[in-house]
C-alpha positions as CSV (number, residue, x, y, z in Angstrom):
1,M,105.4,215.6,115.7
2,A,108.6,215.8,115.9
3,K,108.1,213.6,119.8
4,L,105.4,211.5,118.4
5,E,107.0,210.0,115.2
6,L,110.1,209.1,117.4
7,H,107.9,207.3,119.5
8,F,106.4,205.3,116.4
9,L,110.0,204.7,114.7
10,L,111.2,203.7,118.3
11,L,108.5,201.0,118.6
12,V,108.7,200.2,115.1
13,V,111.7,198.8,115.7
14,L,111.1,197.6,119.2
15,V,108.7,195.3,117.0
16,L,111.6,194.6,114.5
17,I,113.7,192.6,117.3
18,S,111.2,191.5,118.6
19,V,109.8,189.4,115.4
20,H,113.6,188.9,115.0
21,Y,114.5,187.6,118.0
22,K,111.9,185.0,118.8
23,P,112.5,181.9,116.1
24,V,116.0,182.5,117.9
25,M,115.4,182.3,121.1
26,A,112.6,180.0,120.9
27,D,115.3,177.7,119.3
28,S,118.0,179.1,122.2
29,I,115.5,177.6,124.7
30,A,114.3,173.8,122.8
31,G,118.0,173.9,122.3
32,T,119.0,174.3,126.0
33,S,116.2,171.4,127.1
34,F,117.7,168.6,124.7
35,I,121.2,169.5,126.1
36,K,120.3,169.1,130.1
37,S,118.2,166.2,128.9
38,S,121.2,164.4,126.3
39,C,123.7,165.3,129.4
40,R,122.1,162.7,131.8
41,A,123.5,160.5,129.5
42,T,127.3,161.9,130.8
43,S,129.0,160.6,133.4
44,Y,129.4,164.6,134.3
45,P,126.1,165.9,133.5
46,A,126.2,169.3,135.4
47,L,129.8,169.8,133.5
48,C,128.2,168.9,129.8
49,V,125.5,171.3,130.3
50,H,127.4,174.3,131.5
51,S,130.0,173.6,128.9
52,L,127.3,173.5,125.4
53,S,124.5,175.5,126.6
54,S,126.5,178.4,124.3
55,Y,125.7,176.0,121.9
56,A,121.8,175.7,122.4
57,T,120.8,177.4,119.4
58,K,122.7,175.9,116.7
59,I,122.3,172.4,118.6
60,Q,118.6,172.8,118.9
61,Q,117.6,169.3,119.0
62,S,120.4,167.8,116.7
63,D,122.2,164.1,118.4
64,K,125.1,164.9,115.7
65,Q,125.3,168.7,116.3
66,L,125.4,168.0,119.9
67,A,128.2,165.2,119.7
68,Q,129.8,167.9,117.1
69,A,129.5,170.6,119.9
70,A,130.9,168.0,122.6
71,L,133.8,167.4,120.7
72,S,134.9,171.4,120.1
73,V,134.9,171.7,123.5
74,S,136.8,168.6,124.1
75,L,140.0,169.9,121.5
76,A,139.4,173.0,122.4
77,R,140.8,172.8,126.3
78,A,143.1,170.0,125.0
79,R,144.6,172.4,122.5
80,S,145.0,174.7,125.5
81,T,146.3,172.3,128.1
82,S,149.1,171.4,125.6
83,V,150.3,174.4,125.0
84,F,149.9,174.6,129.1
85,V,152.1,171.6,130.1
86,S,155.2,172.3,126.9
87,K,155.1,175.7,129.1
88,M,155.7,173.7,132.2
89,T,159.1,171.8,130.3
90,K,160.9,174.9,131.0
91,V,160.2,175.4,134.7
92,S,163.2,174.6,136.8
93,G,164.2,173.0,140.0
94,M,161.7,170.1,139.1
95,K,163.1,166.5,140.3
96,P,164.2,164.2,136.9
97,R,161.1,161.9,137.2
98,E,158.8,165.0,137.2
99,R,160.5,166.4,134.7
100,Q,160.2,163.4,132.5
101,A,156.6,163.1,133.3
102,V,155.5,166.3,132.1
103,K,157.7,165.1,128.6
104,D,155.8,162.2,128.4
105,C,152.6,164.3,128.9
106,V,153.6,166.8,126.7
107,E,153.3,163.8,124.2
108,N,150.4,162.3,125.5
109,M,148.2,165.8,125.0
110,G,149.5,166.2,121.7
111,D,148.5,162.8,120.7
112,T,145.1,163.8,122.3
113,V,144.6,167.3,120.4
114,D,145.4,165.0,116.8
115,Q,142.7,162.2,117.6
116,L,139.8,164.6,118.5
117,G,141.0,167.0,115.6
118,K,140.8,164.0,113.2
119,S,137.1,162.0,115.0
120,I,135.9,166.3,114.6
121,Q,136.4,165.4,110.8
122,E,135.2,162.3,110.8
123,L,132.1,163.3,112.2
124,G,131.3,166.0,109.8
125,R,131.6,163.3,107.5
126,V,128.5,161.3,108.7
127,S,125.4,161.7,107.1
128,R,122.3,160.1,109.0
129,R,120.8,160.1,105.5
130,A,123.6,157.4,104.1
131,K,122.4,155.0,102.7
132,K,123.5,152.3,103.3
133,S,123.8,152.1,107.8
134,H,127.2,150.7,107.5
135,D,128.7,153.6,105.8
136,F,127.3,155.4,109.0
137,M,128.5,152.9,111.8
138,W,131.8,152.7,109.9
139,H,132.7,157.0,110.3
140,M,131.0,156.4,114.1
141,S,133.7,153.8,114.5
142,N,136.5,155.8,113.5
143,V,135.2,158.6,115.9
144,Q,135.2,156.3,119.0
145,T,138.2,154.8,118.6
146,W,139.6,158.1,117.9
147,V,137.9,159.6,121.0
148,S,138.8,156.6,123.3
149,A,142.3,156.7,122.2
150,A,142.6,160.5,123.5
151,L,141.2,159.3,126.6
152,T,143.5,156.7,127.1
153,D,146.1,159.0,126.7
154,E,144.7,162.3,129.0
155,S,144.4,159.5,131.5
156,T,148.1,158.2,131.2
157,C,149.6,161.9,131.1
158,V,147.6,161.5,134.8
159,D,149.4,158.5,136.0
160,G,152.3,159.6,134.8
161,F,151.8,162.2,137.8
162,G,151.0,159.5,141.0
163,E,154.0,158.6,142.7
164,H,154.2,160.2,145.9
165,A,157.6,162.1,145.5
166,M,156.2,163.8,142.6
167,D,154.6,166.3,145.2
168,G,154.8,170.2,143.4
169,D,153.1,172.8,142.2
170,V,153.7,171.7,138.6
171,K,152.3,168.3,139.1
172,G,149.0,169.9,140.7
173,A,148.9,172.5,138.0
174,I,148.8,169.8,134.8
175,K,146.6,167.1,137.0
176,S,144.5,169.5,137.4
177,R,144.0,171.1,133.8
178,V,144.1,167.5,132.1
179,V,142.0,166.0,134.7
180,S,139.1,168.8,133.1
181,V,140.1,168.2,130.0
182,S,139.5,164.0,130.4
183,K,135.9,165.0,131.9
184,V,134.6,166.6,129.2
185,T,136.5,164.2,126.7
186,S,134.6,162.0,128.8
187,N,131.5,163.3,128.2
188,A,132.0,164.0,124.3
189,L,132.8,160.3,124.0
190,A,128.7,159.6,125.7
191,L,127.2,161.6,123.3
192,V,129.2,160.3,120.4
193,N,128.0,157.0,121.5
194,R,124.6,158.5,122.9
195,F,124.2,159.5,118.6
196,A,125.1,156.1,117.0
197,A,122.8,154.3,119.5
198,R,120.1,156.4,118.7
199,H,120.5,155.4,114.7
200,R,121.0,152.6,115.2
201,A,117.5,152.3,116.6
202,A,116.0,154.6,114.9
203,T,117.6,152.2,111.2
204,A,116.4,149.3,112.7
205,T,112.4,150.9,114.0
206,T,112.4,151.9,110.0
207,S,113.4,148.3,108.5
208,M,111.2,147.0,110.4
209,P,108.2,145.2,108.0
C-alpha cells in the first residue's frame, strides 16, 4: 500500500513539473528561434546566437528585449576587459610606447563601459507604445550614438597596439579581449538598429490611410 502511494505521489509530482515547465520550454524554443533569425542581421551571427541563447526565455520574440540583452552582454564583457586592461598597467618590462598604449586603452575601455551603461538605461526608457514616434526615435538615436561611440573607443584601443614595435604578450592579450568585446558590441548595435528600423516600418504601416 505504501509503495502504491509513493508511486502515486511521484506521478503527481511529475505531472506538476510538466505543467510548470511546458510554458517555459515553449518560451525558450520560441525565443531561440527568434534569436537565430534576428542574428542574421549582425556581422557575427554565430557569436550573436551563442551569447544570447541563455536569454531566450526572457527575449521570447521581443525586439527590444533582444537589443537589451545584446547590450547587457556587451557591457558585461567591456567591464571585465576594462578590469583586465587596468591590471596590465602594472606589468613590468613593457616598452614606453606599449605602456602608453595600455594607459590609453584603459581610458578607452572606461569610456566604453560608461557609454554602454547609458545606452542600456536609455533603451529602458523606450516604449513601443509611445504616443509620438519622434519620442521613440529620439531615445533610440541616443542609444545608437552611445553604442557607436563605444565601438569607436574599442577600435581606438586596438589601433593603439598596431605598431610593429609592439609584439609582446601584453599586446596580444589585450587585443584579443578588446576585439572580442568589439564583436559583441557590433552585434548589439546591429540589433539596436534592427529594433529601430522595425519600429519605423510598423509605425509607417499603421499610419497609412
